Structure formats: structure tokens, C-alpha cells
C-alpha positions, 0 to 999 in steps of 0.5 A: 270410939264411934268409928269402932262401934260403927265397924262392930255394927257393920259385921252384924245384921240389921237391928242387931240389938233386937236379934243378937245378945252379943252386941249388948256386951260390945255396946257396953264395952264401947260405952265404957271405953268412950267414957274413959277417954273423957275428962274426969268429973261428975258426969264421968263418975255417973257414967262410970257407975252406969257402965259397971251396972250395965256390964254386970247385967249384960255379963249375967244375961249373956255370959260374955265377960270382958271389961273396958280394960281389954284393948279391942280393935274395931269390927268385933263380931261375936257369934252365939253368945255365952261362956266368953271370957277375956282377961282385962290385959288382952289385946285384940286386933280389928275384925276378929270373930269369937264364938261361944265358949272362947277364953283368952287369958293367962295360964297363971294368976298375974301371968302374961296374956295373949296378943291377938292380931287382926282378922283372927277367927276363934272356933267354939270353946277355943282357949288361948292362954299365956304369952302367945301371939296369934297372927293376922288372919289366923284361925283357931279351931273349935275346942283347941287349946293354944299355948304357942304362937300361931303364925299369920294365916295359919290354923291351930287345932287340937289339944294342945293345938298344933299348927296346920300350914296355910298352904295345906288348908288352901290346897285342900290337902290333908295335913299329917 
């Protein structure tokens, strides 16, 4: 748990608590996960109440909402806080980057949720919904609505999102 927090901090500038409100949400999340890994007892109960109070305050101040039930790997980076919502059943890999307005969740209440692998980047206001897998190193373009799997290293853009092959992006080609 501490190593996950250190990996998160490594992706932020020096003294992020004073400069980046998004780190507040990550700190509260890591605290909640840490507390849940401990044995139940009086201190766990007190810390759990402290977690939920902190979660609500930070959620209200920053507009970032993901509870300790989300499974997030180390090295999460959130740029430009605000309007970020992640379903509690979502799994997010290591080294992922979120920007403002990102939603990762289900398409219908109680429905399946996305699996996000490592090193995925989400553009501003990207939406990833339903039973999809976002492959390692994929990029989700700003304002995209992803409703299908995105292969590793590929880029998804548009509404609904279409996949741009990695080679076309690397070569600087103009995909059709």
C-alpha cells in the first residue's frame, strides 16, 4: 500500500498536496485501501469513519469520485481535477493517467464495467462504458465514448469511438 502511494507521488511535482487537488482524492483512496487491509477492530472502525468523511469532503471539493472499492494500481496520475467518476467495480492498472471529466463505468445499473490495463491515458471528458477491456498503453482521445475493446497500444477516438491503429499514429499517417 505504501509503495502504491509512493508510485502515485512519483508522477506528481514536488509537494503536490499544495499544488494539485487531485492528489487529495488519491491520498484518501490509498488511506481507505490501507485501512481495509488491516484487521477489524476499534481503530479500523474509527479510521473507516474518517475515510468516509474525508472521501465526501474531497469528492465535494474536487469533483473526483472513486471509492476505496475500485482496484487501482500504483502510479495513478490525475491531471486537471473535476468531474471524474469511476464505478466501484472497475479495475485500473498501474501507471494510468486521467484528465478532467473522465467517466469509467457501466452502461446499465448493475451491468459489467471496464477493465483498464497498465499505462492507459484518458483524454478530457472520455467515457469508457460497459464490458470492455482497454489494453496496455492504449490512449483514449478527448470526448471519446468507448463501447468496445481497445487493443494494447491503440488509440480510440470519436463518438462512438473507433480504433486508430498504432502504426498509423506512430508513422504520423492520417488514418481513414
